[in-house]
C-alpha positions in Angstrom: 7.2 33.0 -13.3 10.9 32.8 -14.1 12.8 29.7 -15.3 14.1 28.7 -11.8 10.6 28.5 -10.4 9.5 26.3 -13.3 12.3 23.9 -12.6 11.2 23.5 -8.9 7.5 23.0 -9.7 7.5 20.9 -12.8 9.6 18.2 -14.5 9.4 17.0 -18.1 8.6 13.3 -18.3 9.3 10.8 -21.1 6.4 11.9 -23.3 7.3 15.6 -23.1 4.6 16.5 -20.6 5.4 18.6 -17.6 4.7 16.9 -14.3 4.7 18.8 -11.1 7.2 17.6 -8.5 4.5 17.3 -5.9 2.6 14.9 -8.2 5.6 12.7 -8.6 6.2 12.8 -4.8 2.5 12.0 -4.1 2.7 8.8 -6.2 5.8 7.8 -4.3 4.2 8.5 -0.9 1.0 6.5 -1.8 3.1 3.6 -3.0 5.2 3.7 0.2 2.3 4.0 2.6 0.0 1.3 1.2 2.8 -1.2 0.7 4.2 -0.4 4.1 0.9 -1.3 5.8 0.7 -4.5 3.7 4.2 -5.5 4.4 3.8 -4.9 8.2 0.7 -7.1 8.1 2.7 -9.9 6.5 5.6 -9.4 8.9 3.3 -9.8 11.9 2.4 -13.3 10.8 4.3 -15.0 13.6 2.6 -12.8 16.2 -0.8 -13.3 14.7 -0.4 -17.1 14.9 1.3 -17.2 18.3 -0.1 -20.0 20.5 -2.7 -21.0 17.9 -3.1 -24.0 15.6 -3.8 -21.8 12.6 -1.3 -22.7 9.8 0.9 -19.9 8.5 -0.3 -20.6 5.0 -3.7 -19.3 6.0 -2.3 -15.9 6.8 -0.6 -15.8 3.4 -3.9 -16.8 1.8 -5.6 -14.0 3.8 -3.0 -11.6 2.5 -3.0 -12.7 -1.1 -6.6 -13.8 -1.8 -8.5 -10.5 -1.4 -5.8 -8.6 -3.3 -6.0 -11.1 -6.2 -9.8 -10.9 -6.1 -9.8 -7.1 -6.2 -7.3 -7.1 -9.0 -9.5 -9.4 -11.1 -12.8 -7.6 -10.5 -11.8 -3.9 -10.2 -11.2 -3.3 -13.9 -14.9 -3.9 -14.5 -15.8 -1.1 -12.2 -12.9 1.3 -12.9 -14.9 3.9 -14.9 -17.7 4.0 -12.3 -15.7 4.8 -9.2 -14.1 8.3 -9.0 -10.4 8.4 -8.1 -11.1 10.4 -4.9 -13.7 7.9 -3.7 -11.3 5.0 -4.5 -8.4 6.7 -2.7 -10.5 7.4 0.4 -11.7 3.8 0.4 -8.1 2.5 0.0 -7.0 4.6 2.9 -9.9 3.5 5.1 -9.3 -0.2 4.3 -5.6 0.1 5.0 -6.0 1.9 8.3 -8.9 -0.4 9.4 -7.0 -3.5 8.5 -3.9 -2.3 10.3 -5.8 -1.4 13.4 -7.6 -4.8 13.5 -4.3 -6.6 13.0 -2.6 -4.6 15.6 -5.2 -4.3 18.3 -7.4 -7.4 18.1 -6.7 -10.1 20.7 -8.4 -12.9 18.8 -6.3 -14.5 16.0 -9.3 -14.9 13.7 -10.1 -11.2 14.0 -6.5 -10.5 13.2 -6.8 -12.6 10.0 -9.9 -10.5 9.1 -7.7 -7.5 9.5 -5.1 -9.0 7.2 -7.9 -9.6 4.6 -9.1 -6.0 4.9 -5.5 -4.8 4.5 -5.2 -6.9 1.4 -8.3 -5.4 -0.1 -6.7 -1.9 0.2 -3.4 -3.2 -1.2 -5.0 -4.8 -4.2 -7.1 -1.8 -4.9 -4.1 0.5 -5.0 -2.5 -1.1 -7.9 -5.7 -0.9 -9.9 -6.2 2.7 -9.1 -2.8 4.3 -9.2 -1.0 2.4 -12.0 -3.7 3.3 -14.6 -3.8 6.9 -13.2 -0.1 7.3 -13.7 -0.7 7.0 -17.5 -2.0 10.5 -17.4 1.2 11.8 -15.9 3.9 9.9 -17.6 6.7 7.5 -16.7 8.1 9.5 -13.8 5.0 8.9 -11.7 5.2 5.1 -12.4 8.9 5.2 -11.4 8.0 7.2 -8.2 5.2 4.8 -7.3 7.4 1.8 -7.8 10.3 3.3 -5.8 7.9 4.1 -2.9 6.6 0.6 -3.1 10.1 -0.9 -3.1 11.4 1.2 -0.3 8.4 0.2 1.9 8.9 -3.5 1.2 12.3 -3.1 2.9 11.4 -0.5 5.5 8.3 -2.2 6.9 9.9 -5.5 7.9 12.9 -3.7 9.3 10.8 -1.4 11.4 8.6 -4.3 12.6 11.8 -6.3 13.5 13.2 -3.2 15.3 9.9 -2.7 17.3 9.7 -6.4 18.0 13.4 -6.5 19.3 12.8 -3.4 21.5 9.7 -5.0 23.0 11.7 -8.2 23.7 14.5 -6.4 25.6 12.2 -4.3 27.8 
């Protein structure tokens, strides 16, 4: 392998380790996707509560409570759960929560969807931030960048979808 190929497939991180570009990209994509689902769930609060007497603070509690609980309890189980299993679980929780929030007709079921989405979101930080220690600072930066981009992109995409539905 010549020097140009090496530059494309690996980067040197802060600690001097070489990290493949695809690894850095993967951390960014994971940060983006999970936070995107979570932010969309929060953005949908008004639609979830439409024509109900459920206070909006309950949706925020449904979004924050499970994530906080997972963040507090997961470190005790971290060594016992393989990363692949945790990743599949996070993906399943995120998709299930999003589908429940989007497709359910009953507001209480939508709130359960927000809770499930929150479990996936809370798990992500406990799995991928510690995992990034094995790859160096560039993966942490990538994950944080993906997360930050999604926190802007999700509400904008939801607002865009909501506006196109209103005008139709």
